[in-house]
C-alpha positions in Angstrom: -166.9 -137.4 -178.2 -166.0 -134.6 -176.0 -162.9 -136.2 -175.0 -161.8 -136.7 -178.5 -162.2 -133.1 -179.3 -160.0 -132.3 -176.4 -157.4 -134.7 -177.9 -157.8 -133.5 -181.6 -157.1 -129.9 -180.0 -154.1 -130.9 -178.1 -152.7 -132.7 -181.2 -153.2 -129.5 -183.2 -151.5 -127.3 -180.6 -148.4 -129.8 -180.3 -147.6 -129.2 -184.1 -148.4 -125.5 -184.2 -144.6 -124.9 -183.5 -143.0 -127.9 -185.2 -139.4 -126.9 -184.7 -140.0 -126.9 -180.9 -142.1 -130.2 -180.8 -139.4 -131.8 -182.8 -136.6 -130.6 -180.6 -138.4 -131.7 -177.3 -139.5 -134.8 -178.7 -135.7 -135.4 -179.9 -134.5 -134.9 -176.4 -137.0 -137.5 -175.0 -136.3 -139.8 -177.8 -132.7 -140.0 -177.4 -133.3 -140.4 -173.6 -135.2 -143.3 -174.1 -132.6 -144.8 -176.6 -129.8 -144.1 -174.0 -131.6 -145.6 -171.3 -132.7 -148.7 -173.1 -129.3 -149.4 -174.4 -127.7 -148.6 -170.8 -129.9 -151.2 -169.3 -129.4 -153.8 -172.0 -125.7 -153.4 -171.5 -126.2 -153.8 -167.8 -128.2 -156.7 -168.3 -125.7 -158.3 -170.5 -123.0 -157.7 -167.9 -125.1 -159.3 -165.4 -126.0 -162.3 -167.8 -122.4 -163.0 -168.4 -121.8 -162.6 -164.8 -124.2 -165.4 -163.8 -123.6 -167.6 -166.8 -119.7 -167.5 -166.3 -120.0 -167.5 -162.5 -121.9 -170.5 -162.2 -121.1 -172.4 -165.4 -117.1 -172.2 -164.8 -117.2 -174.4 -162.1 -119.9 -174.3 -159.5 -123.1 -175.2 -161.3 -126.5 -173.4 -160.7 -127.5 -175.8 -158.0 -125.5 -177.8 -155.6 -126.5 -181.1 -153.6 -124.5 -182.0 -150.4 -124.5 -183.5 -147.3 -126.4 -181.5 -144.7 -123.0 -181.0 -142.4 -120.7 -180.7 -145.6 -120.5 -176.8 -145.2 -118.7 -174.7 -144.2 -115.7 -177.0 -143.1 -116.0 -179.1 -146.3 -114.4 -182.1 -144.4 -113.4 -184.9 -146.8 -115.6 -187.1 -144.1 -118.8 -185.5 -144.9 -119.8 -187.3 -147.9 -123.3 -187.6 -149.2 -125.2 -190.4 -147.5 -122.6 -190.7 -144.7 -121.0 -194.1 -143.7 -123.8 -195.8 -145.7 -123.4 -193.8 -148.8 -126.1 -193.7 -151.3 -127.3 -195.1 -154.5 -125.8 -192.2 -156.9 -127.3 -193.6 -160.3 -130.7 -193.3 -158.7 -130.0 -189.8 -157.3 -128.6 -188.6 -160.7 -131.5 -190.1 -162.5 -134.0 -188.3 -160.2 -132.3 -184.9 -160.4 -131.9 -185.2 -164.5 -135.6 -186.3 -164.8 -136.6 -182.8 -163.3 -138.0 -180.5 -165.8 -135.2 -177.8 -166.7 -132.1 -179.7 -165.7 -129.6 -179.7 -168.3 -127.1 -181.6 -166.6 -125.7 -183.4 -163.2 -122.2 -184.1 -162.2 -120.9 -186.0 -159.1 -117.8 -184.5 -157.5 -115.1 -185.5 -154.7 -113.1 -183.0 -153.1 -109.6 -183.1 -151.5 -106.6 -180.7 -150.9 -102.9 -181.5 -151.4 -99.7 -180.6 -152.8 -98.7 -180.9 -156.4 -94.9 -181.2 -156.9 -92.9 -181.2 -160.2 -89.2 -181.0 -159.7 -88.1 -178.4 -157.2 -91.4 -176.6 -157.4 -94.4 -177.5 -155.2 -97.8 -175.7 -154.9 -101.2 -176.1 -152.6 -103.9 -177.5 -154.5 -107.8 -178.0 -154.3 -108.2 -181.5 -155.7 -111.4 -182.3 -157.7 -112.7 -185.7 -158.7 -114.7 -185.6 -161.7 -116.7 -187.7 -164.1 -115.3 -186.2 -167.5 -118.5 -187.1 -169.4 -121.0 -185.8 -167.0 -118.7 -182.7 -166.3 -119.0 -181.3 -169.7 -122.8 -180.5 -169.2 -122.1 -178.6 -166.0 -118.8 -176.7 -165.7 -116.5 -175.2 -168.5 -113.2 -177.2 -167.7 -113.6 -179.5 -170.5 -114.2 -176.6 -172.8 -111.4 -174.5 -171.5 -108.5 -176.8 -172.0 -105.8 -175.1 -173.8 -103.9 -178.3 -174.1 -104.4 -182.1 -173.8 -107.6 -183.6 -172.7 -109.9 -184.3 -169.4 -108.4 -186.9 -167.0 -108.6 -190.6 -167.0 -107.2 -193.0 -164.3 -103.9 -192.1 -163.0 -104.0 -188.6 -164.7 -104.4 -185.2 -163.5 -105.6 -181.9 -165.2 -103.8 -178.6 -164.0 -104.9 -174.9 -164.3 -102.7 -173.0 -166.4 -101.2 -171.0 -163.6 -100.5 -173.9 -161.6 -98.9 -175.7 -164.5 -96.5 -172.5 -164.9 -95.7 -172.6 -161.4 -94.7 -176.1 -161.4 -93.4 -176.2 -164.9 -95.3 -179.1 -165.8 -96.7 -179.5 -169.5 -98.9 -182.4 -171.2 -97.2 -185.7 -170.6 -95.0 -184.7 -167.5 -95.3 -186.6 -164.2 -96.2 -184.7 -161.1 -96.0 -186.0 -157.5 -99.6 -185.6 -155.6 -99.8 -185.7 -151.7 -103.1 -185.6 -149.9 -104.3 -186.3 -146.4 -106.2 -189.3 -146.5 -109.5 -190.3 -144.9 -108.0 -193.0 -142.7 -105.6 -190.4 -141.2 -102.7 -191.5 -143.4 -101.1 -189.6 -146.2 -101.9 -190.4 -149.8 -99.1 -190.0 -152.3 -98.7 -191.0 -156.1 -97.5 -190.2 -159.5 -99.8 -188.7 -162.0 -99.3 -188.0 -165.7 -100.5 -184.4 -166.7 -103.3 -185.2 -169.2 -104.2 -181.5 -169.8 -104.1 -178.0 -168.9 -107.2 -175.5 -168.8 -107.7 -171.9 -168.4 -111.1 -170.4 -167.3 -109.9 -167.2 -166.8 -110.8 -167.1 -163.4 -107.5 -167.0 -161.0 -109.3 -168.8 -158.0 -109.7 -171.9 -160.3 -106.6 -171.7 -162.8 -104.2 -170.9 -159.7 -105.3 -173.7 -157.5 -107.7 -176.5 -159.1 -106.4 -179.8 -160.5 -108.9 -182.4 -161.7 -108.5 -185.9 -161.4 -110.5 -189.1 -162.4 -113.1 -189.8 -159.4 -111.8 -193.1 -158.8 -108.2 -192.0 -158.7 -108.9 -189.1 -156.2 -110.7 -191.7 -153.8 -107.9 -194.1 -154.0 -105.6 -191.5 -153.1 -107.3 -190.4 -150.3 -108.3 -193.8 -148.9 -112.0 -193.5 -149.5 -114.5 -196.2 -150.5 -115.2 -196.0 -154.5 -118.7 -194.1 -155.1 -118.2 -191.9 -152.1 -118.9 -188.0 -153.2 -119.4 -184.7 -151.6 -121.1 -183.1 -154.1 -123.6 -183.2 -157.0 -123.6 -179.8 -159.4 -126.5 -179.1 -161.4 -127.0 -177.2 -164.2 -130.5 -175.7 -165.2 -131.9 -173.7 -167.9 -133.2 -170.8 -165.9 -129.9 -169.5 -164.5 -131.3 -166.1 -163.5 -134.0 -167.7 -161.5 -132.4 -170.6 -159.8 -134.6 -170.8 -156.9 -137.6 -172.1 -159.0 -136.0 -175.4 -160.4 -133.9 -175.5 -157.2 -137.4 -176.1 -155.2 -138.2 -179.0 -157.6 -134.7 -180.6 -157.5 -134.9 -180.4 -153.7 -138.3 -182.4 -153.5 -136.9 -185.0 -156.0 -133.6 -185.4 -154.1 -135.8 -185.9 -150.8 -137.6 -188.6 -152.3 -134.6 -190.5 -153.2 -131.9 -189.5 -150.4 -133.2 -187.7 -147.5 -130.9 -185.6 -145.4 -129.1 -183.9 -148.1 -129.1 -180.0 -148.7 -130.1 -178.5 -151.9 -129.1 -175.0 -152.7 -129.2 -172.7 -155.6 -126.5 -170.4 -156.6 -128.1 -167.5 -155.0 -127.3 -169.1 -151.7 -123.8 -170.1 -152.2 -122.6 -167.3 -154.3 -123.9 -164.5 -152.4 -121.8 -161.7 -153.8 -122.8 -162.5 -157.2 -126.5 -162.4 -156.0 -125.9 -159.0 -154.4 -124.5 -157.7 -157.7 -127.7 -159.1 -159.8 -130.2 -157.1 -157.2 -127.7 -154.1 -157.4 -127.7 -153.9 -161.2 -131.7 -154.1 -161.1 -131.6 -151.1 -158.8 -128.8 -149.5 -160.8 -131.1 -149.8 -164.1 -134.0 -148.0 -162.4 -131.8 -145.2 -160.9 -130.3 -144.6 -164.4 -133.9 -144.3 -165.9 -134.9 -141.9 -163.2 -131.8 -139.7 -163.7 -132.0 -139.7 -167.7 -135.6 -138.7 -167.7 -135.4 -136.4 -164.5 -132.7 -134.2 -166.4 -134.9 -134.5 -169.7 -137.9 -133.2 -167.7 -136.6 -129.9 -166.9 -136.1 -129.1 -170.7 -139.5 -130.5 -171.5 -141.1 -128.3 -168.8 -139.6 -125.3 -170.0 -140.5 -125.8 -173.6 -144.3 -126.3 -172.5 -144.1 -123.4 -170.2 -143.0 -121.2 -173.1 -145.8 -122.7 -175.2 -148.6 -121.9 -172.7 -147.3 -118.3 -172.3 -147.3 -117.8 -176.0 -151.2 -118.8 -176.0 -152.1 -116.9 -172.9 -154.5 -114.7 -174.9 -155.9 -118.0 -176.7 -156.5 -119.7 -173.4 -158.3 -116.4 -172.1 -160.6 -116.1 -175.2 -161.5 -119.7 -174.4 -162.1 -119.1 -170.6 -164.4 -116.2 -171.9 -166.5 -118.3 -173.9 -167.0 -120.6 -171.1 -164.3 -123.2 -171.1 -163.4 -124.0 -167.5 -159.9 -123.8 -166.2 -159.9 -127.5 -165.8 -160.6 -127.9 -169.6 -157.8 -125.6 -170.4 -155.2 -127.5 -167.9 -156.5 -131.0 -169.4 -155.4 -129.6 -173.1 -152.1 -128.9 -171.8 -151.8 -132.4 -170.0 -153.1 -134.3 -173.2 -150.4 -132.4 -175.0 -147.6 -133.8 -172.8 -149.2 -137.4 -173.0 -149.1 -137.1 -176.9 -145.7 -135.6 -176.9 -144.7 -138.6 -174.9 -146.3 -141.0 -177.1 -144.4 -139.4 -180.2 -141.2 -139.8 -178.5 -141.7 -143.1 -177.4 -142.5 -144.3 -181.2 -139.6 -142.6 -182.4 -137.5 -144.0 -179.7 -138.6 -147.6 -180.3 -137.8 -147.0 -183.9 -134.4 -146.1 -183.3 -133.6 -148.6 -180.0 -134.7 -151.7 -181.6 -132.5 -152.1 -184.5 -129.6 -150.6 -182.3 -130.4 -153.2 -179.8 -130.5 -156.1 -182.6 -127.2 -154.9 -184.2 -125.1 -154.4 -181.0 -126.5 -158.0 -179.6 -125.6 -159.6 -182.8 -122.2 -157.7 -183.4 -120.7 -156.9 -180.0 -117.9 -154.5 -180.0 -114.6 -156.0 -179.0 -112.6 -154.0 -176.4 -110.0 -156.5 -176.1 -107.3 -154.4 -177.4 -107.7 -151.8 -174.6 -108.9 -154.2 -171.7 -108.1 -158.1 -170.9 -110.8 -160.5 -169.7 -110.8 -159.8 -165.9 -112.2 -161.7 -162.9 -115.4 -160.1 -161.0 -117.0 -161.7 -157.8 -115.7 -165.1 -159.0 -116.7 -164.7 -162.7 -114.8 -164.1 -165.8 -115.8 -160.9 -167.4 -114.9 -160.5 -171.5 -114.4 -156.9 -172.7 -117.4 -156.8 -175.1 -119.8 -154.0 -175.4 -123.0 -155.8 -176.0 -126.6 -155.6 -174.8 -129.1 -158.4 -173.6 -132.6 -158.5 -174.9 -135.1 -157.9 -172.0 -138.9 -156.6 -171.6 -137.8 -155.0 -168.5 -135.5 -152.3 -169.9 -137.7 -151.0 -172.8 -140.6 -151.5 -170.2 -139.1 -149.2 -167.4 -137.5 -146.7 -170.0 -141.1 -146.3 -171.9 -142.8 -145.8 -168.5 -140.3 -143.2 -167.7 -140.8 -141.3 -170.8 -144.4 -141.2 -170.9 -144.6 -140.3 -167.1 -141.9 -137.4 -167.8 -144.3 -135.9 -170.6 -147.1 -136.0 -168.2 -145.4 -134.6 -165.2 -143.4 -132.0 -167.3 -147.2 -130.9 -168.2 -148.4 -130.3 -164.6 -146.9 -127.0 -163.9 -147.8 -125.4 -167.2 -151.3 -126.9 -167.2 -151.7 -125.5 -163.6 -150.6 -121.9 -164.9 -152.8 -122.1 -167.8 -155.8 -123.2 -165.7 -155.2 -120.2 -163.6 -155.1 -117.5 -166.5 -157.2 -114.5 -165.6 -159.3 -113.8 -168.8 -160.0 -110.0 -168.3 -156.6 -109.1 -167.5 -155.0 -111.1 -170.1 -157.3 -109.8 -172.7 -156.9 -106.2 -171.5 -153.1 -106.7 -171.8 -152.7 -106.3 -167.9 
């Protein structure tokens, strides 16, 4: 009952000067909105970085031979000389909960020539049907279709350099597994543009059997299985389950989440999480000075009131408690107003992102294509951190005023000394 009285007194005191309370609460309210939107925006950038960085080509989880990295030799195929049952491996991977697709791949390097133009290329043998669930090569086609036997798909920058279009023939030369040099004519069946220079400039896609034949490799040999999962921001969790499933079917393979093979992207994700925390601290740190100043003024104006209360037997701790409660209530009021503003703003901007394409083009960052969109991503973390920072600001800002109020000398104040 006593505590309820203290809270009621604090609530009454908070609204004795409505204008000051509204202005102070507004500062905290808009600080909360700014913090939530900034964190939501940065989370949106991270979501796009991770989604594009792993969905463009790499997948979120990769399965390879233990000795394939870092040289990426064409001889280091999965299963070695004996090979492995690829159908059983893919079935085991796709049966794992949270996996949305798995695509086998074969890699090589070579030269693509058309007319007088020749460029180096990373050759990637794909299963077109499976690749759609893992990468964006198929959806990023600006012309034509994915490759069939005897066909090739070029990145748009590469196609422009060799002056090749859909339907043209190009010469492909590549070192073979038996030490010879493979060469053949391939028909351009499509051109892709994923927005990342590393792929658009130098990647060429072939049907897996055609690339194996070009490099004199046994049919069915592959270097990698790329896997897509639902939880792209927490890849280590599904990767652990996939690793167990793979070990039961084909021991001796390495299963790694994107946090391991895209280390720069993983660093950026952790950096942004730290940045979000710093943003909240800075915003509410600046707001704390204004709130503390307003509460100090309010405390000074009520010196005689506090002195009378002390004279009637109220302890200094009781006086300080009232001021602390005022800070808490101010934080709660500001939080309620901030939520009322931030939630509809987040929903609107999330559903209607602001296109900045007229000012900035799509750019590549840490191997990921980033569109110039001003949007926010829903998250629990942003509002939680901002709310915690707001209420903490209200409490911390009240500490000094509470300390001063508790130390008011009743006799001196009532005597106007």
